[in-house]
N, C-alpha and C positions, 0 to 999 in steps of 0.2 A: 866232731862228733856229738860230745855228751851237750853240746850247748844247742844240736837241732836235735836230738832226743828228748832235752828237754822240755822244747818248743810243742814240739807234737804230743807230750803228757800234757802241756798244761790248754791243749787246743781240744784235745780228747776229753779234759775235764771241765772245759767250759761249756761243748755241748753236750757234756752229760747230763747236763738238768733237761736239756730241751734237742733231747736228741732227735724227737722228730718233728721239727719246726723246722719249715726252710724249704724252698721252691730252687730248686740248685739247677746253674745250667753245666751241662753234663760234658763241654768241651774242656773247662776249667774246673771241674770238681775237686773241692780242696782234698789231700792227703786224707787229713782228719775227718774230715767226713765219710770218704771213702770206709776208714779204717773202723768208722762207727758203724756202718751198713754190713762190711763182714763181720762185726761183733755181733749183730744182731741176726743175722744168718743169711746174707748174700751172699752165695756162691761163687759167682759169674766173675771172670778175671772184666780187668777196667778196658781192655782193649776190645772185649766181647760187647760192651755198653755202648760203646762209642765210636770206635773205629774201623773201618772197613766197611766191604760191601754186606757184610754179614754180620753187622754191630744191632743191638735191637731197636736202638732207636731208627732207622732204617723204617720198624715198622710201625710205627708211627705218625700219625697224617694230622695236619694242621684240615680239620673242614670246614671249607665254607667260609672261612674268619672269624667263624663265631663258635666254634666247637672242637672236640678233638676226635679222633674214630683211631682204628687199630686195624691193619691187613692181617686177616687169618687163612689166606690159603692162598696157592702159586697161581690162581686165577686172577685175584685182584680184590677177592671180596673183602668189605670191609664193615668192622661195626661200629656201630654209633650207638649214641642214647636214642631213645623214639621221639624226645621233645627236640633234638637236634635235625632232624629229620623232617619234623612236624609240618613245616611250610610246604616241602617236597609230599609229602602224603595229600596235604590238603590240596593244592593246585591238581593234582592226578583225579581228585573226586569229585563224584557228582550225585546226584539226587540217587540216579542208577545203578552206581556201580561208585557207592562209598568205600572206600578203600579206609579212611578215616576210622569210618566207625564198625566197620567188619573186617578188615585187612585186608592182606594181599601177599600173593606170591607169584611171583615167577618161574612157571614151569620149564623155560628152556630159554637161551638167549636174547632170542627173538622178541619176546614177552615182558625183557628189562626196560623199565621205563626212564627216556631220558629226563633232564632235568638240566636248564640251559644256562641259569644262574649258579649254577654250583663247580666246587671244585675241591678236590685237595690236593695238598701241598706235603713235599717231603723236604724237610732237612739235611742239606747235605753237608754242611760245616758252620763255625762259626770261629769269628776271630775278635778278638779286641782290640779296635785301633786308636785308643783313645792319645796315645803316643803320638801318633801319624797328626792326627787334629790338633794337639796342643802343638808341634812342632809350624804346624799351618798357623799359629794365632788365634785357635778358636777362643779362650779365654781372655780374652783380649776385644771380642768383638758383641755387639748389641745382637739380640734375639734374631733380627732379623739379618744381618750379617751370618751368624753361626747357621740359620737356616740355607742359607744359598753355599754354604761354604759344603754342609754335611750334603745336601742337592750334588754338588760338583764331583765330589767325591763319591757319591754313592755311584754315577753316572761311569764314572773313570772304573772302580773299581767291577758294573757290571759289563761295560766293553773287555775287559780280562776274562771274566766268568763265562763270556759266551765265547770267548776264542776258544776256550776246553770244549763248551756243550753251549748248541744256541740255545736250549731249552731253558737254561739257569738264569736267574735271576738276582738280584742282592736287594737288603733292604738293612738301616742303619738305623738304627733304635737305641736310643738315650737310655742311660743302667744308673742304677745308687743317682738318683735323683740329677741325673746331667754331669754328674762328675766322670765317668765311663761311659763310653760308645763302643758296642759290637758293630760288625758286620755277619750279617745273616746270609749262605746262599741256601737258594729256593730252587726246586723243581715243581711245576708246577702244571696239576692234568686237569682240563676241562672236560674231560667228558665220564661222568660220573651218572652211574644207574640205580634205579630204586629196584630192589629184587626180593626183598621180605620186609612187613611188618605185620605185627601182630594186630587184634582190634584194640580202640581205644579205650574199650574197658580195663585189657591191663596192660597197654603200655603207656595209661595214665591213672592206672589204679589208684582211688583215694583222692586223684585230683588236688583242688585247693585247700580242700581238709587236711593232708597227710603232708603236702609241699611245705619241706624243711624239716619234717617230723621224725622220729622213732618211737615204734618200729615201725617199719616199710615193709610194701610186699609188691611195691610195684618193677613190673616185667618191663625197663624202661630201656630196650633196646629197638634197634633198626638196621637192616640189611643192604647194602650199596654195592656197585662193582666198579671200578676203575677201569675206563675200554683208554687203548690206545692205540698208537699208527702200526698198521699191519707188519710194517717192513722194518721200523724200528725199534718198536717196542716201548716208543718215547710217548711224551705228551702230543695230543692231536685233538683240535675241535672239533665237535661232534659230527659224526658220520656215520651212514648205516654199515660201510668197510670198516671202521674202527673194530678191532677185535678188543678178547680182554687184554687186559695187563698183565703181566709176568714178572714180579717180584722178583729179587736176589733172594729174599729173604722174607719170612713174614713168621708170624710169633703163633709159637706151639697153643695149642687148647689144653688144659688141662682137665683131668675128673678126678682129680684127688683131692680138690676142696684145701681146707683149712682149719686148723685149732687155734686157741685161743692162746696169745702169744706167739703165736705164726709171723716170721719176716713179711712184709707189706710194701709196694713201690708202684707208684703211680707215677706212669710219663705223659706228660697232653703241653698243652697249651693253654696253661694259665690267664686272664685276663685283664686283669686290673687288682693290685694290691696298694695302700697307702701307711704302711707299717711303721716310715720314717716318719710320718706327717706330724706337725706340733700340734699339741692339748689347743691351739685357738683352731685351728684346720679342721681336727674331729670338732669343736664345739659349731662352726660354722657349717661341717656337713650334717650335725644331726638338728639342728635348727630351722637350717636355710634350704637343704637341699634335701634331705630323708622325710621331714615332718609336712613341706607340702606337698613332694611327691607321693609320700603315703594319701592325705588326704585327696589332692586333686583323681588320682587313679582308683581311690574308690567310690567315687563320685560317678566315672566315666563306665565304669567296668559293671554298675548296677544296673545304668540304662544296656549296656551292651544284652548283660545276662537276663533279661525282662525280654529282647529282642531276639534273640539266638535260642531260648526255649518253647517260644511261639511257634518257631519255623525253621525247619533242619535245611532246607535252603541256606537261609542265613544262617545257621551253625556250621555248616563249612566254610561258608564264606568267610567267618571270624573266629573259627578255634583257636589257629596260632596267635592271631593278632590279640587274643584275651590271654591267651596261657603268656605270653609276651608280656605283657601289660601286668599282669596278678602278678607273677613271679617276683617283679622286682617292688612291687606293692608288698608283697607280705614280708620282703627281703628290708626293706626302709623300716618297717615297722619291728620286726624282728632284732635289728642292729639298734634302733634307738633306746631298746629296752636293753640290751645287753651292755651297750654304752654306759647306760644308769644304774644299772644290779651290778656291773664290775666296777665302776667307779673308773674307767678307763682314763677321763680326762684328767682324773686328779693323780691317777698314777703314773700317765705322761707329767703332768707338769712337776711331778716331785722329781721322776729323770730329768728334766731340762734342768731344773736346780740343783743336780748335782754336777752336771753339766757343766752350767755355769760356773760350779766351783771349781772344776776342775781346771776353766781356760784360766779362770782366776790366780791360778795355782803355777799354771805354765805359761800362760799368756797366749797362746794359741787361739787364732780366730777370735782372742778378743775384738781385733778393727774390724770385724766383719761381720759377728755376729752380734745382734742386738734383740734380744728379747722383747724387750721394752716396745720395740721400733715393731716387731712383728704382732704383737697382741694390738698396738694400734691400728697398725695398716688392715686386719682383718673384722675389727670394729668400724671403721670405715667403712666397709664393702658387704658387711653381712646382710644387712636392709637389702642393697642391689644384688645379693645373691640370692635373697628369697623371692624378690620378684621375677628375676631373670627365672626360676625355676616354676612358679607358677605361668610364668607366659609360655614355654616351653610346653611343659605339660598339658597346659589347656587348650592350645592352639598349634601346636606343629603335630604333625603325624599323627592328628585326633580324629580329623574329619577330611571328608575327601576335597568338600568346602575349601575349608581351610587349607590344605596340600595345593590347591587349585590357585588358591587368591595369592599365596606367596610364590610358585612356580610363576605366575604372569609377571613378576616383578623381576626375574631372572633375567638380566637382557642378554648372557652367555648362550641362553636355549634358545634363542629366534632364529628363526629360517627366514629367508629372502636375499634381496641384495645389500651387502654392506654399506655403500655408498649412499641408501637413502633407505635414512630410518620411516618415512611414512608407508612404507612398503615392509617392512618389516611384520613379522606377524609368526605364531605361534598355533597348535593345532591340538586340540587334548582328545586322543585314541576314544574310541567307544572302550571303557573299562569296565562298563558296567556288571560284569561277572563279579568284579573282586570286592565289591561294596554293595550295599543296601539302602534305599534313598531312604525310609525310613529310619531306620537306626540312625544312620549319617546326620541329618538334620536334628532328632534327638538328642543325639551325643553334642553337635554343637548349642543347642539350646541351655543342654543343662551347663556347659562349659564356659558359655556368656555369663549365665547364672550364678557361676559357684565362683568365677574368676571375680567378680564385683564385690563378692561377699569377704574375698581371700585378702585384699589388698586396698590401699591408702587411694580414695577418690585420685590424687592426683597423677596416680599411674592407670589409671582407663583411658585408652585407645579412644580418640575421638567420636567411633562410633556408636559411642555409648550415647550423647548428645542425643543423636538420632533415633537410640530404642528408648529414651525417656520420652521427648519431646514427640515423635511421628507415632508411637507406637504405645505408648502409656509403660513402659519397663514388662510388655510384653513380650517376650523373647522367642514365645513359639513363634506370634504374627510376623516378627522381625526376621526370622530363619524361611518362613516361609517367603518372605518378602525378596530375599538376596534369592535362594533358588528357582523362582519365580521369573526373576527379572535378569538376570545375570547372563550373561553370554558366556561365561565360563560355565555352565554345565548342560552346554549344546555341542557332542561330540562332532567332532569332524570338520568343524565351522573354524575357516580364517579367523583369528583375533589378531586384527591390525591394534599394539599395542600402543604406539604414539598417534593414534587418530585422536579425535576432540570426544568421538562417542565413546570411546573404548574409558577412556579418563574422568568419565563422568557415570561409568556403570557402577553399580553398587556391589558388587564382588572385589572392582578394581580398586574400590575407596574403602573397603573393609580389609584388604590386606596391603594398601599403602599404609594405614592406619595403625595395624600390627606391627610392621616392617619398620617403620620409625622409631615407632618405641622401641624394639627390638633392638635396632641400630643403636640408640640413645644410651641402651640398658647395657649394652657391648662397652660401647666407647667408656662407662662408668667404670666398670669390671677392670677394662683393659688399663685405667688410671694407676692401678694399684697391682695389676697381675706379674707385671715382670718383676717390682722390689718384693713381689712372695716368694716367687720362684726361687729369687737369688737367697733371700735368705734359707728358706728351704733345702737348698741344694747348700749352704755353708753348713745347718744344722746336719745334713747328713753326713758330710765330707768329716764334722767335729766329730759326731760319733763313732764313723770309723777308723780315726784315729785315736779314739780315748781308747778303743776296744781293740785295738789293731794285734792283740793275741791272738782274738779270738773269729774264724772263720765269718763269713757275712755273704747274704745272698741279698740281690737287690728285689725291690719290688717287683712283682708280675705286671709284663707289658706284652702277653700274647705273643709269648719268645717260649720255645721247647724248654720246659723243666722237669726235673724228675722230684718226687716227695718220697720218703720213705719211713717207717714206721713199723707196725705192729694190728695185727688184729688184734680187737679187742674192746670190753663193754665200758661205761662209764657209769658214774651216778645219775641217774634219772629221779627228780623229786627225791631226794635222797635213799635210793633203790638201787642195785644194779640193775642195769639196762637190757643186759644179755648182749649178744654180740651176733649172733643171726636170727633170724625168723624162719619159720618154715610153714609148708604146706597147712596146717592147719590153722594157723591163724588169719589167712588168709579167706578159709573159708568162713570162720568165724565171723570175719566182716562181711564177705559177702551174704551172712543169712539177716545183717542187717540193712541190706539196701531200701530196704521200705523207710527205714528212716533216715539214710543219708544216700542219694541216689550215685553220688559218687563211689559208692559200692557197688553199684550193682557190677554183673557180669553174665556173659551166658550160661545157658545150661550145659554145654559142650566143657566151660572152665569148671563149673562147679564138679564135672563127672571127673575131667581128667587131674585136679589137683585135689579130689577125692578117693585118690585110686589106694590098692592095695599094697601095690607093688611098684616102684618109679624105678627098677632096672638099674641103668649104668649110670641114671644120673641123681640116684640117692648117695645120701655121704656114708661113706665106710663105716664110722663111727656111731654117729646117730641113727643111723638107718634112714633118715629120712632127707624130704625134699629141698633142701634150704634153699630159700628165696633171694633175702639179702645179706648184706653182713658189714658191719663196722671194724675201721682201723682208723689210725689216727694221724693218718697221710696229710700233708699239709693241701687244701686244695682251695680252688674259688671259681668262680664263675668262668668259663672256657674252659676249665677241666673237664666239665661234661662229657662223656664217653671217651672220655682216657682209660685206655687200659692198665686193669690193674694185676700186677706181676708178683707168682710169689719169688721164692731166693734164687731159684735157676730161672728166672727169665721165662715161666708159663703162664698164661692168663689164666685167672681163677676168676675175674669179673669186669665189670665195667663201672665206673666212677659215675656218679646221678647227680649228686647230692651232698650238702651238710647237713648239721642239725639245728635246729632252732635255737638251744643251747648255746652255740657258736658262731652265731649271725654276725658278731664284732670280728671274725678272726681277719677279715680284709684291713681290719686298722690294727689287728693285736692277737696274736695266736695264743688262745689258752690251751694247754697242755692237757689239762683235768678234762677239758670239755669239748675242746674242738675234735672233732668227728668228720671220716667221707664215709658217704654212704655209698655200696658198690651194688648191681645187682648181680648175683651169681653163676658163673658161665652156664654151669649146669642146671640152672633154672632158665636161659635162651636156649640152653639147645632143647631141652625135654620139651618146650613149646616148640623149636621148631620141631621137632620132630611126632609129637603127638598130636600137635592143634595142625601145624602145615603140611606134614607127612610131605617134607623139604628132604627127602632122600638123595636129590643129587646135592646138596649142598654140602649136608652132613659127611657123606661122602668125601667132598672136595675139601673140606674142613681139614678131615681126618680119614681114609679111608676104615680104620680100624673100628672107630664107634659105630656102624654099624655092623662090622661081623660080631663085634662085643654084643649088640643088643640081639642078635640072633643066637647066639649061644647061650645068654640067658634066658628065651626064651626056649 
């Protein structure tokens, strides 16, 4: 018993300095972590967090595979971020009914808008299956054999859970750099409908100017609803007969707010972190991934922005594409800045020296982990990684023409008789509503020119010879030639890929040259990939062993995680940042819209946010409408839309961003600087009420809200 108590005390002491770092899996939350949460103000029992139908985890959803969300009503309402709903909002928008620009509110179930490619998924359970895989010999397998084994076991587990509920599915994911594997059971609902969104002026207030910055005033939320089979209340493909889903539990929404030092917890689906990555891997990330990504996207976005400003129709088509691109353009710039200013590569190198000393003293892992070899492997491939990043950023999913040119080489997507290659074909549907011809051409021309400027001549695809000799390095002329002459740009026409005519098509030749270079580059990367992964895996295992008296969390991999900490400010440029913003601060920015159009807001927003009385939505202590707030919760991409809970498991906000000063947190969590930026749920409800007049939704979330407002009046 004394030994157990001593271990728990050591664990608590070890995490005391880093109490708020960590993206913890819920099903096996370390006792010391839970004890620390309780010490900081978490008042729920563990079973109410994870176990049973009424567990808090059952209110949190994977939102369409790229964000998080939270169920807030007995009829399946889901809150997520505005930028998570961005593409759905855009896809329903037209010049005549621009929901992106003007907002949207469905005043009845019948008006709620379906989204064919979206879903939410609930995590049912999770289990560590590492012992089972080890018993099956995974440690002695190569990469392909490991993949086959995991696929086979995943199918076996899927069959077993479907016997319990046919709507369940199973995913097996690697944890701790592949040293562990967890199996997670999900239930996925594919009928998800748009219910409410505010105008873009508020949902994206501050735009790229304020992105990753503090202070913030963005009201970054949108509202969807889960629909279900009317007979089973279970998942169902979209149907007009489907009805709102009735969950067993939903998150209670609080108007009580928060104060400095209050416990705060975020539960969601963080996408990807690399905190176990070696110093050599971080250097490659900085120089061969982030730097070229930022450079190429900067060029592309300049072209996109010019066309979007010139046409409302073009803006609607490209709003979400531009936002997606610019988000990680700025992230790459900020991360590199932090890597250098904090000295992360040197810090990692110093830690690796300590790890090497421990290995020398104990003899553990000495025959498996070789830092000199790891350094050499990364040096061998850094130039190739730089090339690969430039190729992907310049030509993949960048222009419609480039997408079609690559698609034409994918034999798995062909139609026609499989036994007669000459009659196999594909057809490009008319998707002209999704892209703009002039913008597409200008982007491709800019990418062609920029790519040549960024890489060595030996890495230029063969079509650059055509550009030089036939078009005298006139990229616009070459692009005009491609679009005018290639059959790729003719929607509805059968394109017989194995015909002699098509194999002389300029679009085919363009795609073939790109595909050949990409394939060559990938082969070069694969030459070192498996060895690097094996070394990084052992590096992680050695760290876990050396620090075996401390609790550890795995890197994020878009599985459900919990992070916790406190509401609070930090030092921003040497001055206290403040931990919340108020309506006065957004009005001050709105009044500067003539200087920066990303601070524009409609007159009604000026009026609502200049009110004398914010009623039940005002903070009880400050008496102000608080807009956004800071916690030191540990988040990353994928956490967007994650619910932010207080110590009683009540919803106080939605996470939507991190801060510029800690953009390196994907590889190094800095407790002094790292902050999660959330939109205050009272700000959300205030605009739903006063701008949207969404009485039916507010009553659905909590009938007392409207009753309290009536009393206040």
